[in-house]
C-alpha positions in Angstrom: -19.0 13.2 9.8 -17.9 9.8 8.6 -14.3 10.4 9.9 -15.7 11.4 13.3 -17.8 8.3 13.5 -14.8 6.0 12.6 -12.6 7.9 15.1 -15.2 7.3 17.8 -15.4 3.6 17.0 -11.7 3.1 17.1 -11.3 4.8 20.5 -14.1 3.0 22.2 -12.9 -0.3 20.8 -9.5 0.2 22.3 -11.2 0.5 25.7 -13.4 -2.5 24.9 -10.4 -4.8 24.7 -9.6 -4.0 28.3 -13.3 -4.1 29.4 -13.7 -7.6 27.9 -10.6 -8.8 29.7 -12.1 -7.5 33.0 -15.5 -9.1 32.2 -13.9 -12.4 31.6 -13.3 -12.7 35.4 -16.9 -13.4 36.4 -18.3 -14.2 33.0 -17.5 -16.9 30.4 -16.6 -15.8 26.8 -20.0 -16.9 25.5 -21.8 -15.2 28.3 -20.0 -11.9 27.6 -20.8 -12.2 23.9 -24.5 -13.1 24.4 -25.2 -10.6 27.2 -23.4 -7.8 25.2 -25.5 -8.6 22.2 -28.8 -8.7 24.0 -28.1 -5.5 25.8 -27.0 -3.8 22.6 -30.2 -4.9 20.8 -32.2 -3.2 23.6 -30.6 0.0 22.4 -30.4 -0.5 18.7 -33.9 -1.8 17.9 -35.7 1.2 19.6 -33.2 3.5 17.9 -33.9 1.8 14.5 -37.7 2.1 15.1 -37.4 5.8 16.1 -34.9 6.9 13.4 -35.2 4.5 10.5 -38.3 2.3 10.4 -37.1 1.0 7.0 -39.0 -1.9 5.6 -36.9 -5.0 5.6 -37.4 -7.2 2.6 -37.0 -10.7 4.1 -36.2 -12.3 0.8 -34.1 -15.4 0.5 -31.2 -13.3 -0.7 -31.4 -10.8 2.2 -31.8 -13.6 4.8 -28.7 -15.3 3.4 -26.7 -12.1 3.4 -27.7 -11.2 7.0 -27.0 -14.7 8.2 -23.5 -14.7 6.6 -22.8 -11.3 8.2 -24.2 -12.5 11.5 -21.6 -15.3 11.4 -19.0 -12.7 10.9 -20.1 -10.8 14.0 -20.2 -14.1 16.0 -16.7 -15.1 14.9 -15.3 -11.7 15.8 -16.9 -11.5 19.2 -16.2 -15.0 20.3 -12.7 -15.4 18.9 -11.5 -12.1 20.6 -13.0 -13.2 23.9 -11.5 -16.7 23.8 -8.2 -15.2 22.7 -8.2 -12.8 25.7 -8.2 -15.8 28.0 -4.7 -16.6 26.8 -3.1 -13.2 26.0 -2.9 -9.8 27.7 -5.3 -7.0 26.7 -2.5 -4.7 25.6 -1.0 -7.3 23.3 -4.4 -8.1 21.9 -5.0 -4.4 21.2 -1.7 -4.3 19.3 -2.7 -7.2 17.2 -6.0 -5.6 16.4 -4.0 -2.8 14.9 -3.3 -5.1 12.0 -7.0 -5.0 11.0 -6.6 -2.4 8.3 -4.0 -4.5 6.5 -6.2 -7.6 6.8 -9.2 -5.7 5.5 -7.3 -4.3 2.6 -5.8 -7.7 1.8 -9.1 -9.5 1.7 -10.8 -6.5 -0.1 -8.2 -6.7 -2.8 -9.0 -10.4 -3.3 -12.8 -10.2 -3.0 -13.8 -6.8 -4.2 -10.7 -6.3 -6.3 -10.9 -2.6 -5.5 -7.2 -2.5 -4.9 -4.6 -4.5 -6.9 -3.2 -7.3 -4.8 0.4 -6.4 -5.6 -0.2 -3.0 -4.1 -1.0 -4.4 -0.6 0.8 -7.7 -0.1 4.1 -6.1 1.1 2.4 -4.0 3.8 0.2 -6.9 4.9 3.3 -9.1 5.3 5.0 -6.5 7.4 2.0 -6.2 9.7 1.8 -10.0 10.0 5.4 -10.0 11.2 4.4 -7.5 13.9 1.5 -9.8 14.9 3.8 -12.8 15.1 6.3 -10.8 17.2 3.6 -9.7 19.7 2.0 -13.2 19.9 5.2 -15.0 20.6 7.3 -12.6 22.5 6.4 -13.6 26.1 6.5 -16.9 27.8 3.2 -18.4 29.0 4.0 -17.6 32.7 4.2 -13.9 31.9 0.7 -13.7 30.6 -1.0 -16.4 32.6 -1.9 -18.3 29.4 -0.7 -19.1 25.9 0.1 -15.9 24.0 0.6 -17.7 20.7 -2.8 -19.4 20.9 -4.4 -16.1 22.1 -2.8 -14.1 19.3 -3.9 -16.6 16.7 -7.5 -16.5 17.9 -7.4 -12.6 17.9 -6.0 -12.7 14.4 -8.7 -15.0 13.2 -11.3 -12.6 14.8 -9.8 -9.9 12.6 -10.3 -12.0 9.5 -13.9 -12.5 10.5 -14.4 -8.8 11.1 -12.8 -7.9 7.8 -15.2 -10.3 5.9 -18.1 -8.7 7.8 -16.9 -5.2 6.9 -16.5 -6.1 3.2 -19.9 -7.8 3.1 -21.7 -5.1 5.0 -20.6 -2.5 2.4 -22.5 -4.5 -0.2 -25.5 -4.9 2.1 -25.7 -1.2 2.9 -26.3 -0.5 -0.8 -29.8 -1.8 -0.2 -30.5 -1.2 3.5 -29.4 1.3 6.2 -26.4 0.7 8.4 -28.6 0.6 11.5 -30.7 -2.2 9.9 -27.5 -4.2 9.1 -26.2 -3.7 12.6 -29.2 -5.0 14.6 -30.2 -7.8 12.2 -26.7 -9.3 12.0 -26.2 -8.9 15.8 -29.5 -10.7 16.4 -28.6 -13.6 14.2 -25.2 -13.9 15.9 -26.9 -14.2 19.3 -29.3 -16.8 18.0 -26.4 -19.0 17.0 -24.6 -18.5 20.4 -27.5 -19.1 22.8 -27.1 -22.9 22.6 -23.4 -22.6 23.4 -24.4 -21.3 26.9 -25.1 -24.9 27.8 -21.4 -25.8 27.5 -19.7 -22.5 28.3 -21.1 -20.6 31.3 -19.8 -19.3 34.5 -22.0 -16.5 36.0 -25.2 -18.5 35.2 -24.0 -21.3 37.4 -22.5 -19.2 40.2 -25.3 -16.7 40.4 -25.5 -13.0 39.8 -24.7 -12.3 43.4 -21.1 -13.5 42.8 -20.4 -10.9 40.1 -18.4 -7.9 41.4 -19.2 -4.3 40.4 -16.2 -4.2 38.1 -17.6 -7.1 36.1 -21.0 -5.3 35.7 -19.3 -2.1 34.7 -17.1 -3.8 32.2 -20.1 -5.5 30.7 -22.1 -2.3 30.5 -19.2 -0.6 28.7 -19.0 -3.4 26.2 -22.8 -3.2 25.6 -23.2 0.5 25.2 -19.9 1.7 23.7 -18.3 -1.2 22.0 -21.3 -3.0 20.6 -24.2 -0.4 20.2 -22.3 2.9 19.7 -19.0 1.6 18.3 -20.4 -0.9 15.8 -23.1 1.6 14.5 -20.4 4.3 14.1 -18.2 1.9 12.3 -20.9 0.8 9.8 -21.9 4.4 9.2 -18.3 5.4 8.4 -17.8 2.3 6.1 -21.0 3.1 4.2 -19.6 6.6 3.5 -16.0 6.1 2.7 -15.6 2.3 2.1 -13.8 -0.5 4.0 -10.3 0.1 2.8 -10.2 3.8 3.8 -12.1 3.2 7.0 -9.6 0.6 8.2 -6.9 3.3 8.8 -8.8 4.5 11.8 -8.1 1.2 13.6 -4.6 2.5 14.1 -5.9 4.1 17.3 -7.0 0.9 18.9 -3.6 -0.5 19.9 -2.6 2.9 21.4 -5.7 3.3 23.6 -5.7 -0.5 24.4 -2.1 -0.4 25.6 -2.6 2.8 27.7 -5.7 1.5 29.4 -4.3 -2.0 30.0 -1.4 -0.4 31.9 -3.7 2.0 33.8 -6.5 -0.4 34.6 -5.0 -3.9 34.5 -1.4 -3.1 35.5 0.0 -4.8 32.5 3.6 -4.0 31.4 4.6 -2.6 28.1 8.0 -3.7 26.8 10.1 -3.2 23.7 8.4 -6.2 22.1 5.0 -4.5 22.2 6.5 -1.3 20.9 8.3 -3.1 18.1 5.1 -4.9 17.2 3.2 -1.6 17.0 5.9 -0.1 14.8 5.8 -3.1 12.4 2.0 -3.3 12.3 1.5 0.4 11.8 4.3 0.5 9.3 2.6 -2.2 7.3 -0.7 -0.3 7.5 1.0 2.9 6.3 2.6 1.0 3.4 -0.8 -0.6 2.5 -2.5 2.8 2.4 0.4 4.5 0.6 0.8 1.9 -2.2 -3.0 1.3 -2.6 -3.6 5.0 -2.7 -1.1 5.5 -5.5 -2.2 2.5 -7.6 
């Protein structure tokens, strides 16, 4: 069950990269992040009330943990969206494939569940793949700045890795569904003031938003945020962050395919070489950490 949940999360997140790129046409990054969060809460809170109804102890410790995790959600959502303004969806999806290596790297430093010497080589190989994808195309080929975009996406992965590691600890006391909606709510509260300085659809009016923009936003709300994040937390709670990270390998594949089919982006040898290096690093991390 845990493997099926993680597989679902990885596949829908690959599509989410493309959907977010489409949504960034009529919406600003902060608008996409806030609207996706509010829409997902409309699904998660009733689901939590129907299925869980766990009593949340709003102690100072829990509030601090939920706030820290909420900042991790905020960093991941916003950094990916801002990064997608400067880099193609396919390239961003390839970079996201390095997430397992980053999670294992930080987990070895923070949780010390895996010796650092067992993961550093694979992490370094994955980072080379990220650097290759981020710097392989000139700005004119992507309509932005792939180096800046790749750096922002990479920082988003660091934020998500910290969230994944921290949520494992939090889910020892509360359910994955509780962690999901509370941390998402906190991330939205921090972002709402940012709408004053970063908005597009709010100023132009909803009548200017094309059907493709609404469809992309709905996909991000239902599949990437509500379904995908809940499936991910459930899987992490069952098998741990290091083993769960391997399922992220599917994200670059689905993101690349959908970016070609939907956005008409091109896939060259650089992207393929980047995938090979990133996945090779992830394989090395899992091989060496599993044998240690």
